[in-house]
N, C-alpha and C positions, 0 to 999 in steps of 0.2 A: 840578916841571919844566914848562916851557911846552908841550912836545909831548905830555904824557900825558893820559889821559881822567880827567875830574873826576867824583866821586861825587855824585849828586843824590838825596837821600832821597825827594822827592816823586814822581819818575819810578819808583823802585823800588817804592814803595807802590802806585802805579797798576798796575804790572805784576802784582803779587801779587793785587790785587783782580780783575783780568781772569781770571787763572788759576783763582781760587776760583769765579768766576762760571761758567766753562766746566765745571768739575767739578760744580757744583750742577745745571747744565742736564742734564748726562749722567746724574746720579743721578735727577733728576726724570723724564727720558725712560725710564730703565730701570724705575722704579716704575710709570709709566703703562703700559708694555708688559706688565708682570706683571699689573696690575689688569685690563687689557683681555683678556688671555689667560684669566684666571680667570673673568671674566664670560662669555666665549664658551663655556668648558667647561660652566659651570652652565646656560646657555641650551640647549646641545645636549642635556645630560642630561635637562632638563625637557621639551624639545619632541619629541625623536625617538620616544619610546614611543608618542606619539599619532598618528604618521604611518603610514598604511597603504601597503604597496607597491602600485604601479600595475601591474596585469596588462596585458601588451601586447594590443592589440585584434587580432582576426582570427586568433588562434592556436589557437582551440578545434578540436581534431582529433577526428574520429569514426572509430574503428576499425571496419572492416566486420563484425567479429564481436561481441565481447562487452565492449569497453571504450570509454568515451567520456570524455576528460579533456583538460584543457589541459596543455601541456608543463610548466607551472609547478606543477601539482597533484601531490600525493602520490598514488600509486596506491591506490585504495580496495579494501577487502575487504568486499564487501556481505554483508548478512545472508542466510544460506542455510538458513532454517528450514522445510523442507518437512515437513509432518506428514501421514502417510497412516494413517488409523485410529488417530490419537492418538500415533503414534510420530514424534518429531522426529529428523531425520537430520543436520542441521548448522546452525550459527548464528554470527553476528557482525553488527554494525550498520555503517551507512555514512552519510556526510554527504550533504547535499542537493545535487542537480544537476537540479532539477525541469524545466528547459527542454529537457533532452535528449529526442530522439525517435529511434526505431530506423529504420535504412534497410532497404531490401529485402534487401540482402546480410546485414545483421544477423539479420533474421528467417529467411532461408533457412539461415543457419549454425546458428541455434538449433534449428530444426526438424530439421536433419540430425543434430545432436548427440543428440537424443532418439529419432530413428527409426533411425539407422544409425551411431551414434557412441558415445562413451564413457559417455553417460548413458542409453542405451537400456534398461538394467536397471531404471530407475525407472518405465518404462511397463509397468504391470501392472494387473490387475483391481482395482477398488475393493473394499475389505472390506465388502460389503453385508450388514449384520447383519439388516436387516428388508427383504428383497426385496419389491418391489411395494408398499411402504408409501407411500401417496399422501395425505399429510396435507392438502396444498393442495386436491386434488380433493375430499377429504372435506368440507372447510370450504365449498367452492363448491357442491357438490351432495351432498346427504345420502345418496343411493343409493350413492355411492362408499364411504361408511363401512361399509356392510354387504356390498358386492359384492366389494371387492378382497381378494385372497388373496396369500399369500407363503410362502416357504420359508426356513428357517434351517438352516445347515450344522452338523449335530451331529457330535461326534467319532465316533459310531457309524454315521454315514451321513447322507443328506439327509432332513431331517425337515420335512415340509410341514404347515402349519397356517394357519388363518385368523387374521391378526394381530389382528382385533377380539376374538378370544377372550382376549387380554391385557386385563386390567382396569386397567392403569397407564399407558396411552398417552394422548397428547393427543387422538388420533382417538376413542378410547373415551370420553374426557371430553366431547368435542363431541357424539358420538352420544347419550350419556346425557342431557346437559343441553339438547339441542335436537332432534335428529333423531327420537328415540323418540316425540316428541309431534306429529310431522308425518305426515299420511297419506301412504302410499306414492305415490299419484298426484301429490302435490305436491312430492315430494322433488327434482325437477329444477328447481323454481322458486326454491329457496333460494339466495341469492347470497352468503351469508356473514353471520353474526351476530357483530359485533365485541364485543358484551358478553360472549358466551360465550368468544370468543378471549381477552378480557381475563382471564377466569377461568382459562384455560389458562396464561397467563403468570404469574398469581398462584400457580398450582400449582407452576410452575417456581421461583418465588421461595422457596416453602416447601421445595422439594427442594434448594435451594442450587445451582441450575444457574449456570454461569459466564456473566457478562455483560461486554461490552467496557467499557474505560475511556472517559471522556467525550472525551478527546483522540485517540481512535482512529477511523479510517475503516474500516468493515466493507464489503468487496466481496463480494456474493453472486454465485456463478457457477452458472447452470443448465447442468449438464453432462449426459452420457448421450445419450439418443436424439436430442435436437435438434442435437447436434454430429455424432454418428456418422452420422446419416442425411441430413445436409445435402448438397446437391449441390455445395457449395463446398469446396475443399481447405483444409486447416488453415492453410497459409501465407497463403492469400488472406484467411481470417478474421482472422488476426493483423494483416495489413497494411491491409486495406480494410473488414473486417467481412464478415458472411455472412448468408445466409438460413436461419433455423431450420427444421427439418424438420416441426415439429408444427403450424404455422399459417402459411398463405400471407399472412395479413393483416399479419404482422410482418416484412415484407421488410427485410433488412439489420438484423434485430434482434440478431444476434450482434455484439457490440461489438468494435472493433479495439483494438490496443494504444494507438494514438494517441488514441483517444477516451477510454480510461480515464485516460491520463496527463494529458490536458487537464482532465478532471474533477477528478482528484486535485490538480492544481496550483491549481485554483480554490478548494479548501478551505483552503489555507494550513496544512494539518496534515501531520505527517511519519510517523505510525504507521499502517500499513495491515495489516488483518487479513482474509485471504481465506478464505471458507468456501464449500464447494461439494461436489458429489458426484453419484452416479447411483444409482438404485434398482433397476438391473438389472446382473447380472454381466457380460453380454456387451458392454455399451456402455462402453468405456473408452479405447481406443487414441488416437483424435484428441482426446478430452477431456483425457487426461493431457498430451499435447503442447501443446495450447492453453493449459491452465492453468499449466503449468510455464514455458513461454516468456513468458506474461504476467507471472508472478511475477518471472522473471529480469529482464525489462525494467523493471518497477517498481523493483526493487533497483538496476538500473543508473542509474535516474534519481535515486537517492540516498535512497529511502525505507527506513524500517525495516519489514520485511515478515515476516509468518509466514503459512503457509497450512496449512489442515486440510481434507483431502478425506475425506468419509465419516467423521466423527469418532465420538464416543462413541455417539450415537444421533440419528436424524432430529429427534426432539423437542428435544434440546438444541441442535442446529444452528439450528432455527427460533427457539427462545428467544433464542439469542445474537444473531442478526440483528435480531429484532424489538425487542430491548432496546437497540439501538445508538442513540447520539446523532447519528451521521453514517453514512449508508448509501448505497451505490451498488448499484442493483438490476440484475438481469439480465432477459432476456425471459421472459414467462410469468406465469400467474396466481399461482403460489406465491411468486415473488419480489415480485410486485406487492403481494401480501397483506402480506409483511414490511414493505414500504415504507409501506403504509397504517397499520400498527400503529406504526411509528416516528413518523410525522407525528401520529398520534392522541395520542401521549404526549409531544409537544413537540420531537421530534427533526427532523432535516433529511434529505431524500432529495436527493442531489446528482446532477446529470447527467440524461441522457435517461431518461424513464419511458415505460411502455407502457400506453396507455389500452385498457381492455377493449372489445373489439368483438364477440366471440363467446364463448359459454360453452365452446367447445372449445379455447380458448387455454391 
């Protein structure tokens, strides 16, 4: 018929080709999408584990009492290993936060906890096993080796004796190997014989006395009379330092918490071992508060800390500090002697040291 549509094979073939081409493009697009998605997933899986989260700046908050942490940090459980007379009372370690420093409110809160709070039961006399045993004075001045006396508390009562009557002490060793050969009139002129002190340390080696590890910082605290008789209150000592009672030449010789933390941060070490004590029963209250708040602050700054006050014996405490690879000294000739022995054997004394000015220090 003249009015009907005629069939054209060429046009039909062209239309099928266009349809096939569109389908091919759609398939290719879908494949490309799948490939890109797969590559993106693989890249994310590879890259994300190496990305560290960015902590918002300016968010570090300091609690006025005992905690200093960023809101993004998990609350720490610091190591609480106070040892008194070798008895450890609690423990756990903590991560580092070495830039932390205590505020005045923090220090006041700590002092209050130990003087009129839940921790006041920890403030008690040191277990002084060898009262008036003055090894440092003996090494500085031989007449102290034969003049000093002490008492030991026996279960049957107070038993007083001359501690030099013991033949196993470092002081007896020093007296035997040096002082007995020195005329009495010259005993005040002896300023310490390091070769004999080396012999004392070798004796400690033979006895198997404990020595610190090489990655530990030993902090020696001169406690007792210089703290108790100081004109400065304990909170002042902890915040700003204080004047020791025994020698006016060492003004501000009692170090503050901030000074200790600055020194510790400079060592780049994380393990802190505090040793200290008193050789008299009656001198302990402010010494306990000072040492325990110092320990608590060092823990708060993130260090792993243990503290032993009046440990097994004065000789073993001296040996422990003198054998350290890293030592922070306190004021006085006894602590200075420890530092001299550390340096003599290749170790390092960190922070402020105290130069001898008078024999009475």
